[in-house]
MARVEX-730961 format. One record per residue: residue in three letters; x, y negated, z of N, C-alpha, C, O, CB in turn. Coordinates in pm, whole numbers, plus 50000, padded with zeros to 5 digits. Glycine has a CB too. Example, Ala and Ser with C-alpha at 12.3 -4.5 7.8 and 13.67 -1.06 7.14 Angstrom:
MARVEX-730961
ALA513195056950780512305045050780513205033050780514245033250846511315044750905;SER512855022550708513675010650714512904999750787513414988650804514085006050572;
end
This chain:
MARVEX-730961
MET500885014750014500125000050036501074990350039502104990850106499264998350170;SER500574977049934501264968649913500664954349951499754952749870501624970749793;TYR500714945050022500354933350076499964921249970498934914649963501464929650163;SER501414920849874501434915149768499994919349659499244911049608502834918649720;THR499904936549643498834938649557497444931649581496644925449511498654952049555;ILE497524935549711495984935549750495794918749783494574917249774495604947149905;ALA496284908249809496384896049773496574890649612496624878549588497364892549849;ILE496644898049533496714895849400495334898549337494914890449255497784904049342;SER494784906749362493484913749306492054907649401490894908549360493694932849326;GLN492514900649550491424898849572490894885749544489994880049605491284902349677;ARG491924879249390491684865749367491574867349237491734858149157492654855449415;ASP491154885849189490784887249069489464881149050488474883949117490834900149034;ALA489524873248962487974867148881486994879948812485774880648826488474855048722;ALA487884890648730486984899148718486704909048844485554912648869487304905448605;LEU487534912248901487334922148999486174917849081485374927049093488554924449082;LEU485784905849146484964900049173483764894849129482924889449202485374895649195;ASP483674897148960482304896848877481984908648954481244908149052482244897848692;ARG482534919548911482324936348886481774938349063480684943849079484264947748829;VAL482454934349171481964936149330480594929349323479654934849381483064927949457;ALA480384917449255479284908149319478284916149255477294920449314479244890749285;SER478634918949092477184926349037476944943349069476174949348994477164924848856;ALA477534949749166477924958649223476744959149356475924967549394479454956349246;ILE477144945749401476264938849542474844935949492473884936949568476974922349608;ALA474724932349366473564925049344472734937249295471524935749311473724912049239;GLN473114948749242471994959649183471924969249322470804974249333472614970049017;GLU473014973649451472324978649548471324968649663470764972749764473364985949611;GLN471354951549596469944948849698468944949649638467914947449701469734935849767;LYS468824953149497467914954949406467604966849407466474968049360468184951249294;THR468174979449447467364990949535466804993549653466215003249700467864998849546;LYS467154981049697467474979549869465734976249880464924980549962468904962849939;GLY465544967249766464274953849802464644944849798463934935449762463584951549919;GLU465974943249834466904929249931466574917949814466734922649702469214931749962;GLU466154904349816466394891949752467204883149792466884871649824465474886049742;LEU468544888549793469824881649825470604876449723470354878249604470644889549892;ASN471444870649762472744860749664473574869949674474084868949786473494844749720;PRO473964877949622475304888349629476654878649688477524881649770475734895349443;TYR476504869249630477954867049678478024857149791478874848449806478874861749561;LEU476704860549892476424858250055477514870250152477834870150271474404862450089;ILE477784877950059478144891850154479674893550068480624899850115476744909050133;ILE479694888349970480824890249852482034895149977482384906749996481284872149738;THR482404886050034483614884650122484194895750180485334899150147483374876650224;PRO483414902950281483704913750334483274924450261484074933650280483304913950449;MET482484927450193482314936450063483974936249942484534945949892480654927949967;LEU484224925649933485584925749846486634926049865487524926749781485814918749789;TRP486764925550008488254927450104488044945950111488864952950052488184916850316;SER487024951450180486614966150147487084970850024487844980550028485174968150143;VAL486764965649908487064970149818488404971449775488724982449729486464965749756;VAL489634958549782490864955749727491354961549841492564962449822491284941249685;THR490964967849992491914971050067491774988350077492184995350169491784962450202;SER491104992749959490495006949960492105011149909492725003249838488845010949838;ALA492895027649964493785031149895493685032949777494735032049713494165038749930;ASP492355036249696492735041849570492245030349483492455032549363492095056749536;VAL491705020149506491025010549422492715000749470493024992349386488985003949483;GLU493645001949588494664994149598495804999749460496264992049376495224995549764;ALA496045012149464496815021249377496455018549237497155011449165496565035849409;ALA495535023449204494835023749070495685005749020496425004948922492565024949093;TYR495314992449117495514979649072497034974949095497454963649071494504970649143;ALA497594982749131499214985149154500184989649083501364986849098499444992049233;SER499534999648974499495011448862499874999248769500884994948714497835021948826;ALA498294995448782497824985648628498694973248616498944968148507496044978748630;LEU499204967748751499834955148757501604958948653502134952948559499984950348961;ALA502064973748746503834975248701503404982448556504344986448487505134988448831;ALA501874984448498502204989648314502044976048239501964975148117500795003148229;ASP502004963648343501184955148238500334943148210500384931448173500584960548207;ASN499184956848265497884954748230497454939248269497664933748377497014965848303;PRO496884934348171496444922148151495354916348227495164904348247496194921548037;ASN494564927648271492844924148319492834937048391492254946148332491364922448179;PRO493504940348540493094950448567492024951648638491664963148661493844955448604;GLY491284941348687490544938548721488834937048649487704933848685491184931348757;GLY489454941048545487874943648446487824955948384486894961348325487624933148309;ASP489314961148414489624972048312489114983748406489504988248515491364973148255;GLU487584988448274486914998948406488075013648437488175020848536484965007048337;SER488935013948284489655021548311490595024348431491055034748477490045020748231;VAL490705012048464491565011648591490965016448702491175027248758491994998848627;ILE490075006648737488805007548925487775006948814487654998848722488644989049102;THR486845020948857485615024248765484805020348866485125019248985485345039748702;ASP483345017348798482355010648867481865022848968481095019749059481155004048762;GLY482235034548956482275042849033483185043349179482925049149284482485050948954;MET484375034449138484715034149241484595022349367484815020749487485665037049208;ILE483995014349224483484997849348482275000449414482164995149524483024980249259;LEU481045009749361479955012849387480165022049540479515018949640479365019649257;SER481055032349541480845037649671481675033849764481885040749864480845050249674;ILE482325021049737482815016549858481975002749872482554998149970484475015149857;VAL481104994149842480064987249835479004994849925478564989050024479724985149694;GLN478475010249885477755014349954477935016350093477275011750187477495022249904;ALA479115025550094479755027450216479935016250320480115020450434480925031950186;SER479925001150301480424988450341479514984750371479584975250449481074980250268;TRP478104989550333476754981750330476604973750455476694980850555475474991550317;PRO476444963850475475864954350660474134964350681473184968350614475274925650625;VAL474494964150779473714976750846472354965150881471334969050938474734986551018;
end
């Protein structure tokens, strides 16, 4: 795990948008009408500090991927969704 990778990934606009999209879909399935950006901060930190996401992001950076947070072959929607669901506020 690299704090540098985590710091870079938490500022990745494409990854932020993907996490917000996952939150919005989860809100819809739960019948909630909230703005996903109201809970994005804790969710984003849960995603970027997850070992599998951090490792995938670091690997993409090492391979000079220009868009690791937006590249679904690096961080899959399933990876994001599972972390969002597990981190959902009670």
